[in-house]
Each structure stands twice: as structure tokens, then as C-alpha cells.
N, C-alpha and C positions, 0 to 999 in steps of 0.2 A: 423840744419835748416830744414824747411819743406815749400814746395811751392805748391800751389793748383790752379790749373786752370779748367776754363770751356772751353772745346774745341769748337771752331766754325767751324773747318774743318772737313769734312767727306771724306772718302776714301783714305786718306793719312796715311804714316807710322807714328806710334806714336813716334818713335825716332827723327823723322825729325820735327814734329810738335812741340815737346818740345825744341828741340835745336834752332828752329826758336823763338819760344815764350821767352825763358829764355837763353837771350844772353850770359850770364856768364858760360853756360854749353856747351861744344863742343858735336858735335854728339856722337863720340866714348865715351865720358863721360856719356851722357846719356843711350847708349847701356849697358855699365857697370853697371850702377845704374840699369836698367832693370832686367839684368840677375842676380843680386845679390838680387833681391826682395825688392828694395826700391822703387818701383813704384807700385800704385795702380789704378785701375779704377773703379769708383763706389764702392769703399770699397773693391774690391777684389785684392789681388796681382797678377801680371802678371810677366811673365818671357820671353817672346816672344818679342823681339825687332821690328819684322815686324807687330806686331798688328795693324789693321787698325782703324782708328779713326770714329767716328759718333759725329756729332752735338750734344751738351748738355751733352757730357761724362764729369764727374768730375774726374779730374786727382790730384793725390797726389804723390809729390815726397820727399822722405826723403832723405836729403844729410848728411851722416855720418861725424862726425869731421874727419880731416885728421890725419893719423897715425903718429906718431913720428918717425923721421928718425933714431933714435938710441935708 
């Protein structure tokens, strides 16, 4: 799954904004996705969960398939 957002908020933490915009993802899940390299801003992968947003940023979130339990 891929989610694309155009951010409207400025100066907020990226993980907070994504969690608020995408209700199915918790903030801790968003933080893990960022740390694992599944989030990019304007085409550049980021790894810092505290990245500040700027209005007009294009955010792409790649949600990997769930790993099998066994």
C-alpha cells in the first residue's frame, strides 16, 4: 500500500501530522515506518521522526505487507 499526502500544516512534527491525516496508522506505527525508510518527502527518504513539516510538502508513505506470524 502507498499513501500520498500534500501537507497543509507547517512547523509540526511529521509523525504527528501523518498519524492525524491517516487514521488507520498510530503515531508509533508512523514513527517505525519513518525510521525504517518507508516515508519520503518530495522524493527524498527521511529517517527522522521529528522532521518539521512545511506547507506544500509531498509525503509518500509505503506500508509494507504484514510479516507472517509463522
